[in-house]
N, C-alpha and C positions, 0 to 999 in steps of 0.2 A: 504494500500500500504506500502511495507517495506521501511525502511529508505534509503537503497541503491538506490532503484528506484526513490524515491522522490529527492534525491540529484542529481542523474544523469539527471533527467528531468529538474531540476533547472539549472544545469550547461549548459545543451544543450540550454536552453532558453537564458541564459546570453551570451553564445558564439554567438548565432544567432543575438542577439541585438547589441553586441559590434563589431563584425567583419563585418562591413558594411562600404562602402564608403572609402575603403583603397587604398592608393597608394603603390603598390608593384612593385619593379623593376624586381626581379628574383624569380621565383616559381619553386619548385621541386615537381613533382607528383610521388607517389608511392602507393603501397598497402601492407597491413599487412594481413597475412593469419591466419585464425582460423577455428574452426568448432563448430557447434551446435549439441549437443547430441552425434554424432559420425562422424567419418571421411567419406568423400564421397564414398570411395571404400567399406565401410561396410554397406551402405544403402541397403534396400530391397525395392521392388516395393510398399510395404504397408506403408513405411515411408512418413511423411509429406514432402512437397516440401521445407519447410523452413529448414529442417535438412540438415546436411552435411557441405560442405565447405562454409565459409563465409569470405569475404574480406572487410577490411576497407580501402577505398580509402582516401588518405591524400594529401592535397595541403599545402606545407610548404613554408613560406617566407624564402628564403635561407639566407637573411641578418639578419633578426631579430629572426629567429627560432620560428616563431609563426605559429600555425596551422590555416590557413585561412578558409579551408573548409574540410569536411569529409563526408563520406557516407559508410554505412555498408550494404552489400548484396552479392549476387552472382556476380561472375566476368563475367558480360555480357556486351554487347554493350549498352543495355538500361540503366543499372546502371552507366556505364561510361559516357554516354551522360547526364544523370541527374546530376551527380557529376560535370561535366564541366559547365553545365548551372548554377548550384548553385555557383560555383567558379566565373564565370563571373559576376553574380549579386552582388558579394561582393566587387569587385575591380574596380578602376577607371584607365583610361589610357591604355597604351600598354605595357604589361609585356613581359618579356622573360620567356618562360616556357620550361622545359625539363621533359621528362618522360622516362620510360623504353620502351622496344619494344612491349608492348601489343598493338596489331593492332587497337582495337577500340579507343585508345587515339587519333590517328591522325584525324579520322573523327569527333570525339566528340569535340576536340579543335577547329577544323575548323568550325563546326556548331555553337558552342557557341561564339567564338571570331571573326569569319570572318577574315578579313585582319588586324585586330587590335591586332596582336600578333606576336612575334618572337618565333617560336616553333621548337624544334628538339627532336628526340628520340635518346637515348643513349643505345646501345645494347652491352652487355658484351659477348664476344665470348669465350667459354670455350673449344674449340677444338684447334687443331694444329694452331699455329700462322702463319699468312700470312707473306711473306717476307717484305712487305711494312709497317708492324705494328710496327717496331722498337723493342727494347729490351723487354724481358719479364718483367712484373711488379714485384715489390719487394715481397719478401717472406712473409712480414707481411700481405699481402692481404688474406691469408688463411693458414690453417695448412697443407694442402697437395697440390700437384700439380694440382689435379683435381678441387680444390676449387678456384684456382687463375685464373682470366680471363687473356687471352693471349693478347688481344687487344680490343679496343672499336671502334665501328662504329657509326656514327651519320646518322640516316635515316630520311627521310621525312622532311627536314627542311622547315619551312614556315617563311617568313619574313627574318630578318637578325639576327639569333641567333649568339652570340659570340662564338668563338672557344673554 
């Protein structure tokens, strides 16, 4: 086994052992995109199912900037549910959790946490601003107007997430 794989396996085991029984007040969920062998649009019917797009789901303690849980795989409801279940197994108490608008997050968080969570989805709207959204966001949000969200909506709140 090459050194990189041994080090990665060792750090994964260390993370799994140390990131348990944590009291976390505010969690942020997100994904990082990557691909294995080739991008999804370049796959052929003969390619293995593991090739193509791969997402690393990350749960970040917003206060301490610690990665509490992660999972790499396809961006599916099953992977999202497994990720949420692993996250719940690592933390104690009732956290406040926010995620992007990926639909499976809502069901996965509800399944893993039940009523012991304050959860909301934050969705960036990249089209024409609604009149009730307030002024456009600052130019530093992106280099072009298309990159800058015009407003944010919070969807599917569960519990009492803070504004």
